[in-house]
C-alpha positions in Angstrom: -25.3 -0.7 17.2 -26.9 2.1 15.2 -25.0 4.8 13.3 -23.3 4.5 10.0 -22.5 1.3 8.0 -18.9 1.2 6.9 -17.9 -1.1 4.0 -14.3 -2.1 3.5 -12.2 -4.1 1.1 -9.2 -6.0 2.5 -6.3 -7.8 1.0 -4.3 -10.1 3.2 -1.6 -12.8 3.3 -3.1 -15.4 5.5 0.1 -17.3 6.2 0.6 -16.3 9.8 -3.0 -16.0 10.8 -5.4 -18.5 12.3 -8.1 -17.6 9.8 -10.6 -14.8 9.7 -12.7 -15.5 12.8 -11.8 -14.0 16.2 -10.0 -16.3 18.6 -9.0 -15.6 22.2 -5.4 -16.8 22.0 -4.4 -16.7 18.3 -4.0 -13.8 15.8 -6.8 -13.6 13.2 -7.7 -11.1 10.6 -10.9 -10.1 12.3 -9.1 -9.6 15.6 -6.4 -7.4 14.1 -8.9 -5.1 12.3 -11.4 -4.9 15.1 -8.6 -3.8 17.5 -7.4 -1.1 15.0 -11.0 0.1 14.6 -11.4 0.3 18.4 -8.2 2.4 18.7 -9.4 4.8 16.1 -13.0 5.2 17.1 -12.8 4.5 20.8 -15.5 1.9 20.6 -15.7 -1.8 19.9 -17.3 -2.7 16.5 -18.1 -6.2 15.3 -16.6 -6.8 11.9 -18.7 -9.0 9.5 -17.0 -10.5 6.4 -18.4 -11.9 3.2 -17.0 -15.2 4.3 -14.7 -16.6 6.9 -11.4 -17.7 5.4 -9.5 -20.5 7.1 -6.0 -20.4 8.6 -3.4 -20.0 5.9 -5.9 -18.8 3.2 -5.3 -15.5 1.4 -7.6 -12.7 0.1 -7.2 -10.3 -2.7 -10.7 -8.8 -2.3 -12.4 -9.6 1.1 -15.4 -7.4 1.7 -16.5 -6.6 5.3 -18.6 -4.1 7.2 -19.2 -2.7 10.6 -21.5 -0.2 12.3 -20.1 2.9 14.0 -21.3 6.2 15.4 -17.9 7.7 14.7 -17.8 10.8 12.4 -14.3 10.0 11.0 -14.2 10.3 7.2 -13.7 7.0 5.1 -10.3 8.2 3.7 -9.0 9.1 7.2 -10.2 5.8 8.5 -8.4 4.0 5.7 -5.2 5.8 6.5 -5.5 5.1 10.2 -6.2 1.4 9.8 -3.3 0.9 7.4 -1.0 2.7 9.9 -2.2 0.4 12.7 -2.2 -3.0 10.9 0.7 -5.2 9.9 2.1 -5.1 6.4 0.5 -8.4 5.5 -2.9 -6.8 5.8 -4.0 -3.9 3.5 -7.2 -1.9 3.7 -7.8 -1.2 0.0 -11.1 0.7 0.2 -13.3 2.3 2.9 -16.7 3.8 2.2 -20.1 4.5 3.7 -22.7 1.9 2.6 -26.5 1.8 2.9 -27.8 0.9 6.3 -29.1 -2.4 5.1 -25.8 -3.5 3.5 -24.5 -6.8 4.8 -21.1 -8.1 3.6 -22.3 -11.7 3.6 -26.0 -11.7 3.0 -25.9 -8.9 0.3 -23.3 -10.7 -1.8 -24.5 -12.1 -5.1 -21.4 -14.2 -5.9 -17.9 -14.9 -4.6 -14.9 -16.0 -6.6 -12.0 -18.1 -5.3 -8.8 -19.1 -7.1 -6.6 -22.1 -6.2 -3.0 -22.1 -7.3 -0.9 -25.2 -8.0 2.9 -25.4 -8.6 3.3 -28.5 -10.8 7.0 -29.4 -11.1 9.3 -32.0 -9.6 11.0 -29.7 -7.1 9.3 -27.3 -4.7 9.9 -23.6 -4.8 10.9 -22.1 -1.4 9.6 -18.7 -2.4 6.0 -19.8 -3.2 5.6 -22.6 -0.6 3.1 -20.4 1.4 1.2 -19.4 -1.8 0.6 -22.5 -3.8 0.2 -26.3 -3.4 3.3 -28.1 -4.7 2.1 -31.2 -6.7 5.2 -32.9 -8.1 3.4 -35.6 -10.2 2.5 -35.5 -13.9 -1.1 -34.5 -14.2 -3.7 -35.2 -16.9 -4.8 -31.6 -17.6 -7.5 -32.6 -20.1 -9.2 -35.0 -17.6 -9.1 -32.3 -14.8 -10.5 -29.7 -17.1 -13.4 -32.0 -18.1 -14.3 -32.5 -14.4 -14.3 -28.7 -13.8 -16.7 -28.2 -16.7 -19.1 -30.6 -15.0 -19.5 -28.4 -12.0 -21.1 -25.5 -13.8 -24.8 -25.0 -12.9 -26.8 -25.8 -9.8 -25.6 -28.9 -7.8 -25.8 -30.4 -4.4 -22.2 -30.2 -3.2 -22.5 -32.4 -0.1 -19.7 -34.7 -1.3 -17.3 -31.7 -1.2 -18.3 -30.0 2.1 -16.5 -30.4 5.4 -17.4 -33.3 7.5 -19.7 -32.1 10.2 -20.7 -29.0 8.3 -24.0 -27.5 9.6 -25.2 -25.9 6.3 -28.9 -26.7 6.0 -29.0 -26.3 2.2 -26.0 -27.9 0.4 -27.1 -26.7 -3.1 -25.0 -23.9 -4.8 -25.1 -22.3 -8.2 -21.7 -22.5 -9.8 -21.4 -19.7 -12.4 -17.7 -20.4 -13.3 -15.5 -23.5 -12.8 -12.4 -23.2 -14.8 -8.9 -24.6 -15.0 -6.1 -22.6 -16.7 -2.3 -22.9 -17.1 -0.7 -19.6 -16.4 2.6 -21.1 -17.6 4.3 -24.5 -17.9 4.4 -25.2 -14.2 1.5 -23.2 -12.7 -2.2 -24.2 -12.7 -5.0 -21.9 -11.6 -8.5 -23.2 -10.6 -11.2 -20.5 -10.7 -14.6 -20.9 -9.0 -17.4 -18.4 -8.9 -20.7 -19.3 -7.1 -23.6 -17.8 -5.2 -22.0 -19.3 -2.1 -19.6 -21.9 -0.9 -19.8 -24.7 1.7 -17.0 -25.0 4.3 -13.9 -26.5 2.6 -15.9 -26.9 -0.6 -13.2 -25.5 -2.9 -10.3 -27.3 -1.3 -12.2 -30.6 -1.4 -13.0 -30.2 -5.1 -9.4 -29.2 -5.9 -8.1 -32.2 -4.0 -10.4 -34.6 -5.8 -9.7 -33.1 -9.3 -6.0 -33.4 -8.6 -6.6 -37.1 -7.9 -8.3 -37.3 -11.3 -5.2 -35.7 -12.8 -3.1 -38.4 -11.0 -5.4 -41.0 -12.5 -6.5 -42.2 -9.1 -10.1 -41.3 -10.1 -11.6 -41.3 -13.6 -14.0 -38.7 -15.0 -16.8 -41.1 -14.4 -15.7 -41.6 -10.8 -15.9 -37.8 -10.4 -19.4 -37.7 -11.7 -20.4 -40.5 -9.3 -18.7 -38.6 -6.4 -20.6 -35.4 -7.2 -24.0 -37.1 -7.3 -23.4 -39.5 -4.4 -23.6 -36.7 -1.8 -21.1 -38.5 0.4 -17.9 -36.8 1.5 -16.2 -40.1 2.2 -16.0 -40.8 -1.5 -14.2 -37.6 -2.5 -10.5 -37.1 -2.5 -8.2 -35.4 -0.1 -8.6 -31.8 1.0 -6.1 -29.5 -0.7 -4.0 -27.5 1.7 -4.9 -23.9 2.6 -2.0 -22.0 1.2 -3.1 -22.2 -2.5 -6.5 -20.7 -1.9 -7.4 -17.0 -2.5 -10.6 -15.1 -2.2 -10.4 -12.9 -5.3 -13.7 -11.1 -5.7 -17.1 -10.6 -4.0 -19.9 -9.2 -6.2 -22.9 -7.2 -5.1 -25.8 -5.5 -7.0 
């Protein structure tokens, strides 16, 4: 479709959605927004995201775009979309973009956070927004593993089994672990791209280092082995947030 390129920034709670990508029978972020666009513009538009978040994953700053021949102004489109979408999805920004803008291929980096609740008892109010890990964790050992990930690496050991990515190498600009308070840990990853389940597989493996199931040397071996079978368990989706997408 020709016409204008519209760029949007979305925030969403992924708890009750079956991920980003359109599905016939289940609610998805793409499906909800595409239907709202159709109702406003009178035409179907394919919505392209910077990356497809999985079921249960959240976004604070998801960038997407679509093509339209509609003359509706960006601010009016923003108001209309927010009026037509559920309260767990927010359209934060709408603007016209250059014709060649592409939410995925124009992106220079993406940042994800993964949040851990580390205390003996779960918290009913954050169960959909963090992974509850009740065990004592070796924070220093986990942080040492995160430091090792900076730079360019082949992340085959941390991608989903059956992933079809041709090139498994990614440039990791930031890989950090912080304590936001006594019981909350936050992993931060910024890279030029991510393989499917890469963040969740890294987090799951680093947590196993924290539980002393793996050592730092084991983690180094796993990273360089390029074998998903050696890495730890995949962290659950609810702790993962897409927090930023950067462009030129």
